[in-house]
N, C-alpha and C positions, 0 to 999 in steps of 0.2 A: 585595633589596627589590622590584625590578621584577617578579620572578616572583610574589612574595606579593601584589603589587598586582593583577596579572592574575588570579590565583586568586580574590581577593576580588571583583573585577568580575564574573567568571563566576558565582560563587555568588550575588551580588546579582541578576544577571539571571535565574538559575534561580528564586530566591525571588519575583521580580517576576512571572514566568510562572505560578507556582503560587499567587500571592496570591488570584486570584478563586475558586479551588477552596477555599482555606482559609476565605475569607469566607463562602461559601455553606454549608459544613459547620458553621462556628461559629454562623451565624445560625439555622439550623434546629435545631441541637442546643441552643442556649441560649434562643432566643426562642420557637420553636415547640414543641419537645419538652420544654424546660425540664428537661433532664437532663444530668449531667456525662458526658463521654466515657468509655465503658467501657475499662478497661485503659489508662489514660493513659500509663503508661511505655512500653508497647509501641507505642502510637500515635505518640508523640513520636520514638521510635527509628526507627520505620518512615518517618516524615516526613523524618528526617535522611538515611536511606538514599535516599529518593526525590530529595531535593535533590542529594545527592552523585552519584547515578546520572545525573540529568538534566544536571548540569554536565559530567560526563565524557563523556556521550553527545554533547552539542552540540560539545564540544571535539574529539571523535573525528571527527565529521562534517566540521568545518572543516579538520582536519589530514589526514584520510585519504580519506573517500569522495568528497567534492566534487572535490578535485584529481585523484583517479584517474579519475572519470567524464569530467571535462573534458579531461584530457590524452589519454585514449584516443580520445575523439571527435576531437580535433585531429589525432592521429597517423593515424587511419583516414581522415580527410578528405584529409590530405596524400598518403596512399598512393594515393588515387584509384581504389580497387577497390570497386565497388558491391556485389559479392558478399560481401566480407568485412565491409563496413559493415553490411549488412542481417543477415548471420549473427551479428555481434556484438550488434546490437539485439535480435534474437530470443532469443539465448542469455542476454543480460543480463536481459530481462524474465522468462524462464522460470526461471532459476536463483535470482534474488532472490525471486520469488514462492513457489517451492517451499520456501524457507527461512523464509518469514514466520511468526513465532510466532502471530500472530493468525489466520492461515489454518489452521494446524495445529489450534489450539484449536477454531475454528468447525467444521472438517471432522469432528473427533472427536465434538463435541457433536451435530452433525447425524446422525452415524451412530448414536449412542446413542438419540436421539429416534426415528429411523426404525425401529430395532429394537423399541423400546417400542410403537410404533404398528403393529407387525406387517408393516411394509413389507419388511424384510429379516430374515434369520435372526439370532438372538441370540448366535450363536457369536462368539468373539473373531476368528476368521478372517474372517467376514462383515463385522464392524465395521471391521476394518483394510482390507479390500478396498474397501468403500464409501468410507471416508474418504480412502484413497489415490487412488481414482478421481476423487473430487471435487477433490482437490488438483492432480492432473495436468490435469484439465479447466481449472481456473482458471489454472494456470501456463502451459499452452499458449496460452490466450486472451490472457494478458498479453503473452507473447512476440510473438504475432501483432499485438497492439495497438501495442506499441513499434515493431515493424517498419513498420506503417502510418503511425505518427506520424513516423518518420524519413523515409519516402517523402514525406510531406506537406511536411516541411522542405526536402527536396531539390527537389521539383517546384513548391513554392510554392502548393499547393492551399489554398483557403479552409477554415479549420477548422470554421466553422459549418455548412457543407453536410454534412461528414462526421459531425459530432456529431448534427445533427438527423436525418439518415438512420439513424444507429445507434439512436437512441431510438425512432424509428418501428418499427424491427425489434423492439426490446425490447417495445413495447406490443403488437405483433401476436403475438409469441411468448407473451406473458402469457395470451392468450386460449386458446391450445392446449396450454400446458404443464400437467403435473399440478399441482394446487393444493399438494401436499406439498412441491414444490421451489421454488415461486415466491418465498417469503420467504427461503429460503436463497440463491437466485440474487441477489436484491436486496442481501442482506447481503454476498455475495461481492464485489460491486462496491466495497464500502467497505473490507473487510479487506485487499484487495490493495494498497491505497495506505497502507502503514504504515511502520514504522521502517526497514526495509531497502530496500524498493523505491523510495520517494520520493526520497531523496538521490541515489542513483546515476542514476535515470532523469532527474531534473531537471537534474543536471550534464551528462548526455549531450546533452539537448536544447539547453542553453545553449552548451555547447562546440561542438556541431555547427553551430549557427546563427552562432556567432562565426567559424567557419572558412570559411564559404561566402560568396563575394562576392554582395552584393545581398540578404543575409538579415540581419534584425535580431534580436539575442538577445532583445530585449524583446517584439517582435511574434511572431517565429517560434520562439524558443527554448522557450517554454512551451506547454503543451497536451498533452504526452505523458501526463500523469497522467490527464487526462480520458478518453483512449482506454483506459488501464489500468483505469479504473473501469467503462467501458461494455461492453467485450467479454465480461468474465467473466459478466455477467448473461445474455447470449445463450447462451454456451457451457454454463453450468450448467443453464439450462432445457432445452437440447438434451440434456445428460447425463441429466436427469430423464426426458425422453421415452424414452430408451433403457432406463434402469434400471427405471422404473415402468410 
């Protein structure tokens, strides 16, 4: 009974999270468009899959990714090796980003649009090379961003100075980067902070701040995601300068 009750609570929470989307779609479909939903059976089945998937995903985060990130941060902090801690931060940012489904989709879409615009060759090899290069650039930038974020927690650097300086660089690079890459660069800053990267990176920051004397998990534990959104814009624009 306890397990069934917990499952019911999780499903209720997932439905609550999805309720605004359901209301918006229903309002525009019924009030504005005044049409029934096409293929109602498939829509309802798809909604059921979304609720089930969201429920399992959130439960997986709570049971797996968050504890892993925090425990590894605690263990590396106790080990006292700055090299291994920074290596783990970079590797975590790189590996989680290269596996991001959103980044894979955006990189391939960008390659197809670039080929249609005559910026790269239309061959499959050229598309794959361009998309892979874009993914590597973003993944490397996120790895470096997490490394900088960990250094900020260790040294106690004020986050606003780093963020403001980073966005100044973004604005300056916007003036010199090829216009074909600017939109992709700005979107890359968003797709990196998705389903895989955010839970592990957030857990790393909170776990590390909890392990270091004088650091507050609330004040110092968060902010890594901001770096993970900022640096990809700079690196993708730099990638565009080289490619185009």
